[in-house]
C-alpha positions in Angstrom: -24.2 10.7 12.2 -22.0 13.9 11.1 -19.8 13.6 8.4 -18.7 17.2 8.1 -15.4 18.1 9.6 -15.3 20.4 12.1 -13.4 23.9 12.1 -10.5 22.7 14.1 -10.2 19.7 11.5 -10.4 21.9 8.7 -7.4 23.9 10.1 -5.7 20.8 10.8 -6.0 19.9 7.0 -4.8 23.4 6.3 -1.8 23.0 8.4 -1.1 19.6 6.7 -1.4 21.1 3.3 0.9 23.8 3.9 3.4 21.4 5.5 3.4 19.0 2.4 3.5 21.9 0.0 6.6 23.4 1.6 8.3 20.0 2.0 7.3 17.4 -0.9 10.1 17.7 -3.5 8.5 19.0 -6.7 10.1 16.4 -8.8 8.8 13.5 -6.8 5.5 14.9 -6.9 6.0 15.2 -10.6 6.5 11.7 -10.8 3.3 10.5 -8.8 1.0 12.7 -10.6 2.0 11.4 -14.2 2.5 7.5 -12.7 6.1 7.5 -13.7 8.6 5.4 -12.3 9.7 6.1 -8.5 12.9 4.8 -7.6 13.8 3.4 -4.2 15.8 6.7 -3.5 12.3 8.6 -4.2 10.3 6.5 -2.0 13.0 6.7 0.7 13.3 10.2 0.3 9.9 11.0 1.1 9.9 8.6 4.1 13.1 10.2 5.7 11.4 13.9 5.2 8.4 12.5 7.0 10.3 10.5 9.5 12.2 13.5 10.5 9.0 15.4 11.1 7.7 12.1 13.2 5.0 11.6 10.7 6.0 8.5 9.0 4.3 6.7 11.8 1.1 9.3 11.7 -1.0 6.5 13.0 1.4 5.8 15.8 0.3 6.6 19.5 2.6 9.4 21.3 4.1 6.7 23.4 6.0 5.2 20.6 6.9 8.2 19.3 3.8 9.0 16.9 2.1 12.4 16.8 -1.3 10.5 18.5 -3.5 11.6 15.6 -7.4 10.4 16.1 -8.7 8.5 12.9 -10.2 11.7 11.3 -6.8 13.4 11.4 -4.9 10.4 9.9 -7.3 10.4 7.2 -6.9 14.0 6.4 -3.2 13.7 6.5 -3.2 11.0 4.1 -5.8 12.6 1.9 -3.5 16.0 1.7 -0.4 14.0 0.9 -2.3 11.9 -1.8 -3.5 14.9 -3.4 -0.4 16.9 -3.4 1.4 13.9 -5.2 3.5 12.3 -2.4 4.2 8.8 -3.0 2.4 6.2 -0.8 3.8 5.4 2.4 5.5 2.0 1.9 3.1 0.3 4.7 5.0 -2.7 5.7 7.2 -1.0 8.2 5.0 2.0 10.1 1.7 0.7 9.3 1.7 -3.4 9.4 4.6 -4.4 11.6 5.4 -1.4 13.8 1.7 -2.0 15.5 2.5 -5.7 16.2 5.7 -4.7 17.4 4.0 -2.1 19.7 1.1 -4.5 20.6 3.3 -7.8 21.1 6.6 -7.3 21.2 9.0 -7.0 24.3 10.2 -3.7 25.5 13.6 -4.8 24.1 12.4 -5.6 20.8 10.1 -2.2 20.6 13.4 -0.1 21.4 15.4 -2.6 18.6 13.1 -1.9 15.7 10.7 1.0 16.0 13.2 4.0 15.7 14.6 2.5 12.6 10.8 2.2 11.4 10.1 5.7 12.5 12.9 7.4 10.5 12.2 5.7 7.5 15.9 4.5 7.6 15.1 0.7 7.4 13.2 -0.8 4.7 11.0 -3.3 5.6 9.2 -6.2 3.7 5.9 -8.4 4.3 6.5 -12.5 3.9 3.0 -13.7 4.1 1.9 -15.3 0.6 3.5 -18.6 -0.9 3.3 -20.5 -4.0 0.3 -22.4 -2.8 -0.7 -20.1 -0.2 -2.2 -16.6 -1.1 -6.1 -15.8 0.3 -5.9 -19.0 2.5 -2.4 -18.1 4.7 -3.3 -20.5 7.3 -1.8 -23.2 4.8 1.7 -21.7 4.9 4.5 -24.0 4.3 7.7 -22.0 5.0 9.1 -23.6 8.0 11.0 -22.7 11.3 12.7 -25.4 13.4 13.6 -24.3 17.0 17.3 -25.2 17.6 18.0 -23.7 20.9 18.1 -20.2 20.9 17.7 -19.9 17.1 15.3 -20.7 14.6 16.3 -22.7 11.4 14.1 -21.5 8.3 13.8 -23.0 5.1 11.0 -22.6 2.4 9.7 -19.7 0.1 7.6 -16.6 0.1 6.3 -14.9 -3.0 4.5 -11.7 -4.3 6.8 -9.8 -1.9 6.3 -6.4 -3.1 9.4 -4.2 -3.4 11.2 -7.3 -1.6 14.3 -6.1 -3.8 14.9 -3.3 -1.4 14.1 -5.2 1.8 16.3 -5.0 4.5 14.5 -6.8 7.2 10.9 -9.0 6.4 8.5 -10.0 8.9 7.1 -13.6 8.1 4.5 -16.1 9.1 6.4 -19.3 9.5 5.1 -23.0 10.5 6.4 -24.2 13.9 3.9 -26.6 14.3 2.0 -29.4 12.1 -0.2 -30.3 15.2 -3.6 -29.3 15.4 -5.5 -26.8 13.3 -3.4 -25.0 11.1 -3.7 -21.9 12.2 -2.1 -22.8 15.7 1.1 -23.9 14.3 2.2 -20.8 13.0 4.5 -18.3 14.4 5.6 -14.6 13.6 9.1 -13.8 12.8 11.3 -10.9 12.2 14.3 -12.0 9.7 17.4 -9.9 8.7 17.3 -10.1 4.8 21.1 -9.7 5.0 21.6 -13.1 6.5 23.2 -15.9 4.8 20.8 -18.3 2.7 18.4 -15.4 1.9 17.7 -14.9 -1.9 15.5 -12.5 -3.4 14.5 -13.0 -7.3 12.4 -10.1 -8.8 9.4 -11.4 -10.8 9.1 -9.1 -14.0 5.4 -8.2 -14.4 3.3 -7.1 -17.5 4.1 -3.6 -16.8 7.9 -4.3 -17.2 8.2 -3.4 -13.7 9.8 -6.0 -10.9 7.3 -4.8 -8.2 7.1 -8.1 -6.8 9.6 -10.6 -5.9 10.0 -14.2 -4.4 12.4 -14.6 -1.4 13.7 -18.1 -1.1 15.1 -19.2 2.7 17.7 -22.0 2.4 18.6 -23.1 6.3 18.5 -19.5 7.4 19.5 -19.2 11.0 17.4 -16.3 13.0 18.0 -15.6 16.8 14.9 -16.7 18.8 14.8 -13.2 20.2 13.2 -12.2 16.8 10.2 -14.3 17.6 7.2 -11.6 18.3 5.1 -13.1 21.1 4.7 -16.5 21.8 5.4 -19.6 19.4 2.5 -21.0 17.5 0.3 -17.7 18.2 1.5 -15.8 15.0 -2.2 -16.2 13.6 -3.5 -13.7 16.1 -0.7 -11.5 15.5 -1.4 -11.6 11.8 -5.2 -10.7 12.0 -3.9 -7.9 14.2 -1.7 -6.7 11.2 -4.4 -7.0 8.7 -7.2 -5.3 10.5 -5.2 -2.6 11.7 -5.5 -0.2 9.2 -9.3 -0.9 7.7 -9.9 2.4 5.9 -6.6 2.2 4.2 -7.5 -0.7 1.9 -9.9 1.5 0.0 -7.5 3.9 -1.2 -9.8 6.4 -1.6 -7.3 9.3 -1.4 -5.6 7.9 -4.4 -8.7 7.5 -6.5 -9.4 10.8 -6.1 -6.4 12.1 -7.5 -6.2 9.9 -10.3 -9.7 11.0 -11.2 -8.1 14.2 -11.3 -5.7 12.7 -14.0 -8.1 10.9 -15.9 -10.2 14.3 -16.5 -6.8 16.1 -17.5 -6.3 13.0 -20.1 -9.8 13.7 -21.6 -9.4 17.1 -22.2 -5.9 16.8 -23.8 -7.3 13.9 -26.0 -10.5 15.9 -26.7 -12.9 13.8 -25.0 -14.1 16.0 -22.6 -16.9 17.4 -24.9 -18.1 14.4 -25.6 -21.2 13.7 -23.7 -21.2 9.9 -23.4 -17.5 9.5 -22.1 -18.1 12.4 -19.6 -21.1 10.3 -18.4 -18.4 7.4 -17.8 -16.3 9.8 -15.7 -19.3 10.8 -13.6 -20.1 7.1 -12.9 -16.5 6.8 -11.3 -16.6 10.1 -9.5 -20.0 9.1 -8.1 -18.2 5.8 -7.1 -15.5 7.8 -5.4 -17.8 9.9 -3.4 -19.7 6.8 -2.4 -16.6 5.3 -1.4 -15.4 8.3 0.6 -18.8 8.6 2.6 -18.2 4.9 3.7 -14.9 5.5 4.9 -16.2 8.6 6.8 -18.9 6.7 8.5 -16.3 4.2 9.6 -14.0 7.1 10.9 -17.2 8.8 12.5 -17.7 5.8 14.7 -14.4 5.5 15.7 -14.2 9.1 16.8 -17.3 8.7 18.8 -16.0 5.6 20.6 -18.3 3.1 19.1 -17.4 -0.1 17.7 -16.3 0.7 14.1 -18.1 -0.7 11.0 -16.5 -3.9 9.9 -16.7 -3.1 6.6 -13.1 -3.9 5.4 -14.2 -6.4 2.9 -16.8 -4.0 1.2 -13.8 -1.3 1.0 -11.4 -3.3 -0.8 -14.2 -4.6 -3.2 -15.1 -0.9 -4.3 -11.9 0.5 -3.9 -10.2 -2.1 -6.2 -13.1 -1.8 -8.7 -12.8 1.7 -8.8 -9.0 1.7 -9.4 -9.6 -0.5 -12.4 -12.3 1.2 -13.9 -10.4 4.7 -13.6 -7.2 3.0 -15.4 -9.4 1.4 -18.1 -10.9 5.0 -18.8 -7.4 6.5 -19.1 -6.7 4.0 -21.6 -10.0 4.5 -23.7 -9.2 8.3 -23.9 -5.6 8.1 -24.6 -6.5 5.6 -27.4 -3.2 4.2 -29.2 -0.9 6.6 -27.3 -1.6 4.4 -24.2 0.0 1.7 -25.7 3.8 2.2 -25.9 5.6 0.8 -23.0 9.3 1.4 -23.4 11.2 2.0 -20.3 14.1 3.6 -21.9 11.9 5.8 -24.0 9.8 6.9 -21.4 12.5 7.7 -18.9 14.0 9.9 -22.1 11.1 11.7 -22.1 9.6 10.2 -25.2 6.0 10.2 -23.8 6.6 13.2 -21.8 7.6 16.9 -21.7 10.4 16.3 -24.0 8.3 14.8 -27.0 5.3 17.5 -26.4 7.8 20.1 -27.1 9.9 18.6 -30.0 6.6 17.2 -31.7 4.8 20.7 -31.7 1.9 19.5 -28.6 1.5 16.3 -30.6 -1.5 14.6 -28.2 0.4 11.4 -27.5 3.6 13.1 -26.2 2.2 15.1 -23.7 2.9 14.1 -20.0 -0.5 13.1 -19.3 -0.2 10.0 -21.1 2.8 8.8 -19.9 2.5 5.8 -19.0 -1.0 4.6 -19.4 -0.2 1.1 -20.3 1.9 0.6 -17.1 -1.1 2.2 -15.0 -3.5 -0.2 -16.4 -1.6 -3.2 -16.2 -0.5 -2.8 -12.8 -4.0 -2.5 -11.4 -5.4 -5.9 -12.8 -3.9 -7.4 -9.5 -6.0 -5.1 -7.0 -9.0 -7.2 -7.1 -6.7 -10.6 -6.1 -4.2 -9.0 -3.6 -5.3 -8.3 0.3 -7.7 -11.5 -0.3 -9.6 -11.8 -3.8 -12.9 -10.1 -4.2 -14.4 -13.5 -4.7 -13.1 -14.3 -1.3 -14.1 -10.7 0.4 -17.5 -11.6 -1.3 -18.0 -14.4 0.7 -16.9 -13.1 4.0 -19.5 -10.0 3.5 -22.4 -12.6 2.8 -21.5 -14.6 5.7 -21.3 -11.7 8.2 -24.5 -10.6 6.8 -26.3 -13.7 6.8 -24.9 -14.8 10.1 
């Protein structure tokens, strides 16, 4: 198995790097490299830049307006964007629901929804988890009752990432209680501006309202917004969750954040501490091993073989690496990692302004802003996308079956 990139792939990488360098706004890259707060406008601005180029749906086939890149090209594009400091593409539209609409939607649904996703104009949210249904999605209770040409939706979704910005949401809804739980689920597209939809942000430990509760109170949804067949939504949900197997490892962001960790260690005078450098080296080895695992999957796909079914392993290792580098950042900065005052951070107290005003005071350098936020946020990585405990059970069953 050859994991080296061909000359053509290397040239592709250079072309992507040049374009991203010329088109990524410097102020957005600065925020990403230093984990500063990204506004909706920041994320939407980059999405529209990609959309204008035709690259927001970089994984889409040409027949639906995508570039038609192979798996290796997609990986190289994502890596160059991450290393340059581009925000992650908010995945719910272009990466998640779009492939489902392409595979199972009607031509009318494809013409109606895909252009807005491809351009970055329409913000999509994901309505999967519920208060009693997280890793066990088959137990969803949010009810959609068929009434002629409409569905009447009642229930709740939770942990809806960036749902406060959502304009449309794709939901798993319960349309039947007969038979196995999986057989009574449907896949429904809902306009979040519809009467009866209420979004309530959940403020997390890092002070951000990244996730939300979404309530549906007698929300009327046209039946034409049903994807595929009624009660077949579980099939479409599995297609969505498996569509981008290598992305869940987030290896590209890990490589960028590893460089941030090194910057912090050097700033705080810990780079010369052999034991601390050993800890950084351990993380770096794990990142390289994770990347090799991803490249094995890509090599299999490129050669036309069945790709390795290791989504669980990718998720386990990727999430653990994210938590480990955020812990090391906190250790490197010491007490200067702790302040988490939004107004102070926005005013530059933990950034460039403080560094200049205080004559290079270590806690004022932008490298340290805001480490507590990064640390708190990474606590969730071993839970979302299927908890690591559940993933280990799946991996064990796969190996032993």
